Structures are given as structure tokens and as C-alpha cells.
N, C-alpha and C positions, 0 to 999 in steps of 0.2 A: 331758422328767423326768418319773421315774415314778412312779405315784400308789397310794401301798399303799392307801387307802381303800377300803371297801367299795363295789361300785360296781353300780347299777342300771340296765340298758339298756331304751329306752321307744321305742316310734315314735307319731307324731305323723299321726294319721288326721284330714283334710279339717282343716288344724290352722289355716287363716286365719291368724290374725296371730300364732297361737303363745302363748295366754289358756291353755293347759293346760300348757306346756314349762315357759313361768315358774311358775306355780304348784307344777309338781313339784319343780322345779331349787333354787325357793327352799325348798320343805319341806323336801329333802336336803340342803341346804348347810347349816340348823339343825342337821342333823343328823351333822355332818360324815360326808354318806354322795356318794360320785360319780355323777352323775346322766348319763348317757350315752345319748343321741337319737341312733340307728342308721338311722331312716327316719321320713322325713317325707313329706306328700302334700297339693296343693289342687290344684286344677283353674283357681284364679283368677289371671292374669298379675299383678293389682296386689299381692293379698296377697304370692304369691312375691315379689314386689321387698320388700314391708314386712319379712318373713319372712328373706328373704336378708343385708336391712341388719343388723336386728338380730342374726343368730343366726349370719352368714356362712354359712350353705350353701344354696342353693337349692332351694329342697321339689318332687319328682317331681310329675308332671301327672295327670292323668286314671287314675284308681285301678281303674277299672274295665279298663284296659288295663293292668295289671302282673299281672304272675303271681305267685300267693301264694308259690310255691315261691323266686323271687328276692327277697320281702325278708328282712334278717334276723334272724337269731336274739333275741327280747327276751323280759324279764320284766313290763312289761307295758303293756297297748296302751291308748292316748287315743283316742275319736274323736267329735266335733261332729257327730255327722253331719247332713245337710241331711235335712227329713221331709218331702221329696214323691220318688215319686210314694208314697200309700201306699195307693191305689186298689183296687193288684191284690191286697192282703191281705184274707183273709176266710174261707180254708177250714180252716182249720187243721190246716196239712199242713207246719208246721216251716219247716225251711230252701226247699223248695220252695215255700211260697206267696211266702217273696221273693225272688226273681228277677224281676229288672227295677225292684227297689229298689236303694237306695244302700246302706240295710244288709246285703244281700247279701251285697257286698265284703268288710265287716267281718267276718260268719261267716266265709264262706270263708277269710281271712286266720288269724283263731281257730285254726278245725279246722284249717290247715294246720301253725302255730307253737305253737300251746299253751300261749303264756304263762300264768304264773304267775295274771294278772288284766288285769282292765278296768276303765276306768271310761265310760261314756258317756254324754251329755247331749245333751239335744233340750226342743224348747217344751213347759211342760206341756199343751196343746190332747192333746197324746199320749197321755195318760192318757184321753181319753173319746173320742178318735178314733174311729167306728165302735163306737159303743157299749162299747167296753175292748175289743173284739175283733183289732184292731194292734196295741197291750201285748201280748195276752197270745200273739200269733204271735211278738210278737219274743223275751219272755223265753222261751217252748216251744224257739224254736231256740236261744239260748245252754244252756238246761240239758238240752237233746240231747246239745249238743255236750261233755257232761260237765261244769258250772259251778255252782256255789250263785249263786243271783244275787237280787239287795235292788234295789230303786228306792223313792226317794223324791223328792216335789214339796218342793225347798228356793229359796228366797228369799235374792234376795244381802242386799236390805235388812236380814237377819239373822245377815249376818258382816262387818258392819262398812264394807258401802258404802252411801251417801245413794243408792243406786235401788233401786226396786220393781222386780224382776226375775224372775220364777218360771221356774225350768228342773226338768223331770225330772233328776235324774240315777241310771243304774243302774251298780251296782256287780257285777264277777262272780268270783269266786276258786275256783282249781281246788283246793282244798279246803279240808274246812268250817274255818271262821273264827267266834272271837268280832266281826266288825267290827257296829258300829252307825255309822248318821249321828251328827252334831258336833248339839252340842246349841248354840245362839243364840249369838253373838256381840256383847253390848251394850257401850256403844253404839253407830250407827253415825258414822262418820266427819261432821263439822258440814260446810257447803257451803262453809263461807267457807276450808278445807284444801283443797277444788276448785276454786274457782271463780280465774280469773285476775284481777289487780290491771291491768294495762293490755292492754285489747283494741281491737283492730285494729276500723276504722267499720263494715268492711266486713258487719260480725257483725252491725249492729242494726239491727230491724225498722223498716222505713217508720213517718214520722209515723199514715199512716193505721192502720197495724196497730194500735201501739202505743196510738192514744186506743182506738180499738176495744176492743182490750180490758182499757184500765184503765176505760172506761164500763159494761162491766158483769161485773168483777170486780174484789174489795178483796180483799187480800190479808191473811191474820193471821201472816206467818211474814214476816222480811227476814234474811237474803237467804231467797228460794224459786226454784222453779222453776216455771212457769206452766204448765199442761195445759191442752190445747183438744182434744175429744174428738169424734170425728166427725159428731156432730149438735152442735156448734157450742159444748158447752157447757166452761166457765172454768171449773179447779180449779188451786188450787197447796198445795204442800208444802216443808218444809224438806229434803228431798230430791228426786230427776228420777223420775216414770215411765219404765218400759220403754225404752231406746233402741233403734230402730228403723232397720234397714237402709233402708226403703225409704216412711220416712214423709214426709209433704209439710217442705217446709222451715222454717214457723213453728210445728209445732205444740206445740214446745216452749219456752217465752223465760226467760231469766234474768228474773226479777224485770217477767216483760212486757214484756222492752224489748229484751232483744237474745238471740240464738242462741246455743245452746254453741260454745265452739269448741273444733278437733281440739284439742288436749293436754287442754281438759276433759272430751271425751267416753272418752278413757283414763283419766280417773282415775277416769271413774263406772264403768268395766269393773277397775279396779285394777290398771292396767298402770302402771309406776314410770314415774318421770320421767326415766329413762335411757332410756327407748325413743324411738327416732327415727323420728320421723315423714316418709316420704319420699315421700308420692301425695299428689295434690291434697286441696283442703278437703272434695270430692262426693266422692271414695274415702274418705278417712279417716273422715267421716259412715260410710257402708256397712259397712267393716271393721269399726267399733268396734261398730256395732248389730247385725254378725253374731257378735261376741266369745262369747265366755267367761266370766262374772265370776270373775278371778282370786283373790280373796281364798278365794269362794264353796269353788272346785275345791280351793284349798289345803286347806281343811279339812276336804273328805274326803280327800286324799291324807296330810293328817296322822292320819286312825283308822285309813289303810289299811295304812301304811307299814311298822307293826313287821309285817306279812305278810308283804310283800314282800319284805323283805331277804333276802338270801341266805346270811349266813352266821349259825348259831343262836345266836351268840355276841352277833352286832349286835345279833338279833333278838330277844332274850330280853333287853336295853338296851331296846332301843324296847319292848317290850310294857307294861315297868315306867312307863316313860317314859308310855307311851299311860292306866295303868291311875293314875296321880297328876295327867297333869293334864286327861284326858278319862276323867272317872268313867263317866259314864251307860254 
């Protein structure tokens, strides 16, 4: 069936389980725009399994082995790129400095395909890495490619998700635009809308763990998620601390009693319940911990979308929408 709507083509690099894709497709659907993914890539087999189960296409593998000329033309590029290794960066030579890092693969694709815009995401520690030199090289590399570039550290907690998760979000655009980062959206969703009511016994901590937690901490919130840091100190809040792919099994406990279920972890990242979880609990924990917060990225997309639309009429409508609902 022919779709006459405005179409925006995008690529999804280091796509994981598709957080960027869900955020972008939801934002476009709300504005009656046809979002079309023309390329996706992730080296992890299990992430490919999850992506294929939910989007009907299997991502390409190792991006370092893919020629940038073979990637389809696109309007916008998304990448939640891995943060290692950055030790090679530091001489402020732009793209030459980034060779050997996975950021270089993003840069070479941008250089070849010249998309209208891009959104990149990484851990907030990137801001201070090597006394800020790493981020300076990354920004210089992008600017040298002819893009207007901005960055900000955003927190998923400020965009409706009950998870304190701070990430740097880098936005670039070919043309000078009036882009600003979205204002915080309050309040965040209560844990009662995240937590499942019927939970398998396998998710409950041992009596020893539960008793040890409750001997050392009493929460002021219910429900709450208890967090044990590396020093063994316990804290609890009506939201979750950041999900981590490689964290210890019991570092987050619901009410000090049980681990989060795979569905709960995906909800904390903003993944809708239609999203199929087709991997083991261990892989689901890893995938959720590596994902981007959908709501946070969607808020950024909504601010950028008026400037990515290819139809001038559509862009004008969207800019009017942006001024009405995002006046900052």
C-alpha cells in the first residue's frame, strides 16, 4: 500500500535492542510522519536476536567491516556508541585522533553520507574523560565534517522515567537551526506503574540477603528500589538508580526483597510492553542495562524533528508545533 506521508530515513548504529528506533518512530507517528529505518548494525548476536524479533529485520554485524559507501542514504543517524577505547584520543587531530575507536566508524559514515542530522549518546563520564580532551576531539571531528554541534547531559529521571540515568546526548545538524534541548518533564512515572504484581520466586533474594539488607536500612518509601553501592552502603528511593549491564546480581532490590524482572527493567528504560523479550534473563538484564532511555531520546527527537522534515510545508507545521509545546 502506498504511503503518501512525509518520510524520514534513518540509520541505527550500535543499535542494541532498538531504543533509538522506538523513540524516533513514536515521535514520527505522533506527527503523521513515516519513519523508515534503512540500515541497522550491532555486533552482539543476542541484541540482533531481540532487534529482529521486534522489528522484523536483523541488524548487520561488525560496523568496522562495513564500507560506508554501502550504507543507504539517510536523513538522520542515531548511535549509542560504546565508550571504549578512548585512550588513543588526545592530540586534537580530529578524525585522525579517533582512528582505532568506534567513534571513527560513525564519523566516516557521516563524512560519506552527509545526513541532515545526527543524535549520539554516551555515558556522562565522557564529558570529563582525559580532562575533557576526549569530548573536545569528538566535537572537533564532527564540526570539521561541516556540522553545527551541541551537547548536554540529560537524566532519564527528568523525562518521565523512574530511573536516575545520566547520559551525554550530542546533537548535530548540517544547517544552523534553533535547536534547544527539551525542558524536564515532571513528574516521573511512579514505580507502581513499573513493577509487576505477580513475580516468579526465582527473582527473590535469599533470606540471608534480605535480612542483611533490612538490618542495615529502613526505607522511607514504598514501593522503593534499594541500591547497594560498591562500599556496601544501602539507599532507597521511589525510583531506580541506573541499570547497569555488568552489575552484581543483587545491587538493586525491589523493597529490599527481590531483583527486578526483565519486563520491569525494560519498563524502566521506557520500552513499551509490546516489546518482546526473547532472550535469557541474564541477557535481558545486560540488554536493558546497555539500552538508551526511550522517553529521554524521544524528547530530544521531538525538539529536532521540525528541522529534519524534508517537506518545507511539513517542517513549517512542525516548527509551529515546536514553538507551541516547547517554547524554551
